[in-house]
N, C-alpha and C positions, 0 to 999 in steps of 0.2 A: 504494500500500501505505499503510494508516494507521499501522503502526508504524514507529518511528525507528530499529530495530535496524540498518539497513543503514549507518549513521552510526558504528556500534562494531565492527561485524563484516562479514567478505566473505560475502554470500550466495551459495549456489551456485544455479545453474538447475535448473528441474526434471529436465532431461535432461542427464546427465553429459557433459561435451565430449569430442567424439571417440568415445564408445562406444556400441556397439548391444548394451546389456546386457540380459539376460532380465528381470530386475526393476530398475528405477531407482530408485536412494536416494532421488530426490526424489518418488515415488509415495507420497503419505502415505495413500492408501487401504489400504495394505498394512502389515502389521507384522511385524516381524523375528520369527524363530522364537528361541528361548532354548536354553541349552547352550554348550559349549565351542567346536562348529564345528570341531574339530580333525580327527575321524574317522578316524584310523587302523584298518587291519584288525582285526578281531576276533581275538583269540588263544585258540587251542584247548588247554584245560587237559589234562592227564593223564587227568582223570576225567570228561571231556567226551564226549559224541558229537554227530553233526551237529545232531540235533534239539535238544540243549540248546544249543548254540551257536546256532543261528538264533532262539531264543527270549531269549537273554540280552541286554540291552540295549548299545547301543553308547554307552558312558559317556562318550567323548569327540566325540560327535557332537552334532546338534542335535536339538531336541525339537519336535514339532508342538503348537500351540496348541489347546485343546479347548474353550475358553469357559467351563469348570469352574474355580472359584478354588482348589479342592483339588488337580485335576490339573495345573493350570497352575503350581503352585509348581515353580522350576527343581530337577531333580534333583542337578544339579552345581553350585548357587548357594545360598547362605546367605538371599540377599534378593532382592528384586525385587516385580514386581506393579505396582498402579495405586492412586494416593492422589488423594482429591478434598479441597480445602480452601478456606477462605473467602478473598476477596479483600483483606481486611484482617489476613492474618496477619504477623505480626513476622519479620524478618530472621533473628533468633535462632532462631525456629521452623522456617524453611526450611533453615537451617544444619543445624538436629538431624535433620530428616527425611532430609537428602542424605547425612548421615552414617550414620544407619540405613541407608540403601538402598544403602549402599557406592558412591554415585556419585563417578565419577573427577574429582572438581572441580576439580582442579589443571591438568588437561590443556588445552593451548592447540592440537594438532594435530588440529583435526576440521572437520567442515562442518557450514554450517547451510543448513537447508532451510525456508522459510516459506509457509504456504497462507492463505488468508483464505477464510471461509465465503462462499458466495452465498447462502445460506439457512439463518440460524444455528439457526432454530427446528427446522429439519428435520434438520440435519446435527450439532446439538448441540454447536457451538462457535462461536468467534467468529474467533480467530487460533490456529492451530497453528504449532509451531515443533518441528523434528526436529533433533537433534544426532547426527552419527556420525562416531566416531573414525576417525583414517586408517587404522588397522589393520583396523577393521570394513568401510570402504569396499572394502579389497582383499580381504579373508578372505570376507565374507558376499556381497558384490555383484559381485565380480571387477573392481572399477574400478581402471584404472590411474593412478597418480599421476605424471605426468610433468613435465616444464618447463611445459607449456602449460597445465596446471592446478594446478600445487602452491600457487599462492596461494590456493586454494580451502580448502586445510586448514591454512593458517598465520595464526592468530589472535591477535591481540595481547590478548585477553580471555578468561581462563580460563571454562571450562563452569560452575563454580560462579557467577562473577560474572554471566555472561550469563543464567543461570537468574533471578537477582534483578532484572538490568536488564529483562528482559522483563515480570515481575511489575510493577515500577514503569512501564514503558511503556503497559500496560493500564489500570492504575489512572490515569495521566495521561489516557488516553483516556476513560474510562467511571466515575472515581471510585469510591468505596468504599461509598456508600450508595446509595438509590435513585436510579437513574440514567435521565434521559429519554433518552440515546441507547440504553438498552436497552428502553426501556418497550414492552412487547407482542410483543417478539422470541421469547420463549420461550413465550408463551401466557398473559402476566400480563393482566389486565383493568384495572390501574391503581388500583384499589381493593382488592378481597380479595386479590389476588397481584400482588406487585410485584417486578418484577427487580433483583437487584444482583449485582454481581460475583463471580466465583468461578473456581477453577483445576482442571486436572488434571494428573498427572505420571505418566508410566510410564516404568519401567524395561524396555524393549524387550528388550534382553541386558546381562546385567551383565557377564558376561566380556568380550563386544567391545566394549562402551562405546557402546550405541545408546539414546537417551533420547528422550523426547517431553513436551512442555509444551504445555498449550492453555488458553486464557481461555474461559469459558463464563458463563452465567449461572445462579441459583437464584432459585426464587420464595418469596420472605417473603409467608406468610398470615396473616389476621387470626385 
């Protein structure tokens, strides 16, 4: 694995230890739903009938993703979504972005999952990193955090610091200008269109604390 992140955090395996989970937290081909994920029974109000009750949203439940940016704004969250940014963005810019997205930057009880693209041009990323809070592992995925795997969610680096570390790591790997390592990977011809490093960041679930950061390339054209 080209990244050096395993030297600063404990990277979890793709399959959670000892668990036969319906959805593995290390499966980066799937995205977490948004919403609170608490899902208590709906309460019938005095003015309701059964039809009204069935139509009313479960305010404390999870929301299905639609792919439409208007409908994918979380109903029970003020922030979220996906942001793309240049590879040379300053740390102060990233810190401001994380504040705007209300990312839980100080948390250290989370698991880290990494994935390298086999075909970057087709998969549209270089390296992906998914961060899942201990709370989300239990609440969303049903994973047990017992003595055998507690070390996977006990990090010495905060989420905010690791996000910046990932960006620095990828800059070290590919640079911030035109990169020979990236040349042609995303369809560039080396003349009219050349690749340079960029990133994407996604709040998969604000309340539960699930985040995704990936390196990618964008084409600078003449």
